[in-house]
C-alpha positions in Angstrom: -6.0 -0.8 -6.7 -6.5 -1.3 -2.9 -9.5 -0.8 -0.7 -9.0 1.0 2.6 -11.3 2.0 5.4 -11.0 5.3 7.4 -11.7 4.8 11.1 -12.3 8.0 13.2 -11.1 6.7 16.6 -11.3 10.1 18.3 -14.6 11.3 16.9 -12.9 14.4 15.5 -13.7 14.1 11.8 -16.4 12.2 10.0 -14.7 13.0 6.7 -11.0 13.6 5.8 -9.2 14.4 2.5 -5.7 12.9 2.2 -3.6 12.7 -1.0 -6.6 14.1 -2.9 -8.9 11.3 -1.8 -12.0 11.9 0.4 -12.5 9.3 3.1 -15.7 8.9 5.2 -15.7 7.3 8.6 -16.3 3.5 8.4 -16.7 3.5 4.6 -14.5 1.5 2.2 -12.7 3.6 -0.4 -10.8 2.3 -3.4 -7.4 4.0 -3.8 -4.2 3.4 -5.9 -1.5 1.1 -4.5 0.7 4.2 -4.0 -1.9 5.9 -1.8 -2.5 2.7 0.1 1.2 2.3 0.9 1.4 5.9 2.2 -1.5 5.1 4.5 0.2 2.0 5.8 0.9 2.3 9.5 -1.6 5.2 10.0 -3.8 4.2 12.9 -6.8 5.9 11.2 -6.8 3.5 8.2 -6.9 -0.2 7.6 -7.0 -2.5 4.6 -10.6 -3.3 3.8 -9.7 -6.5 1.9 -7.1 -8.0 4.2 -8.3 -11.6 3.7 -8.6 -11.2 -0.1 -5.2 -9.8 -0.5 -3.5 -12.5 1.5 -5.2 -15.3 -0.4 -4.7 -13.7 -3.9 -1.9 -15.5 -5.7 -2.1 -13.3 -8.8 -0.9 -10.1 -6.9 2.3 -9.0 -8.4 5.3 -7.6 -6.6 6.2 -4.0 -7.3 8.6 -1.4 -5.9 6.8 2.0 -5.3 7.8 5.4 -3.9 6.6 6.0 -0.4 7.7 9.6 -0.1 10.8 11.5 1.1 13.1 9.4 -1.1 12.1 6.0 0.3 10.8 3.1 -1.6 9.1 -0.2 -0.7 8.2 -3.5 -2.3 4.5 -4.2 -2.2 2.2 -7.1 -3.0 -1.3 -5.8 -3.4 -1.7 -3.4 -0.4 0.9 -5.2 1.8 4.4 -4.0 2.3 6.8 -6.8 1.7 10.1 -5.0 2.1 10.8 -1.4 3.1 13.8 1.0 2.9 14.9 0.6 -0.7 16.8 3.3 -2.6 15.5 4.7 -5.9 18.1 2.7 -7.8 17.2 -0.6 -6.0 13.5 0.0 -6.7 14.2 0.6 -10.4 16.3 -2.6 -10.6 13.7 -4.6 -8.8 10.9 -3.4 -11.2 13.1 -4.5 -14.1 13.3 -8.1 -12.8 11.2 -11.0 -14.0 8.3 -12.1 -11.7 10.3 -15.2 -10.8 13.4 -13.2 -9.8 11.2 -10.8 -7.8 9.7 -13.7 -5.8 13.1 -15.1 -5.1 14.4 -11.7 -4.0 11.8 -11.1 -1.4 11.9 -14.7 0.0 
């Protein structure tokens, strides 16, 4: 699970609903890693626990579907590698944790 914050830069919507989750301006909302990855790069959202995620050594690497046939390797709510095919993501998820770490480094 990841924590994200919705930021209404334009003052257009105090509340939005995306991917079935309701976000309120300035409030932290806990979402699945899949939803967090889809929000990655959207200027209206930011990771609410940036410092915690970067310092957490127990976060595992996982390949997830980002939509439109693209997959990415994530660590917590951070994208480590993007542009994988479905086959590559399935192969990655079948690897041991040591092999996953070696693959992304």
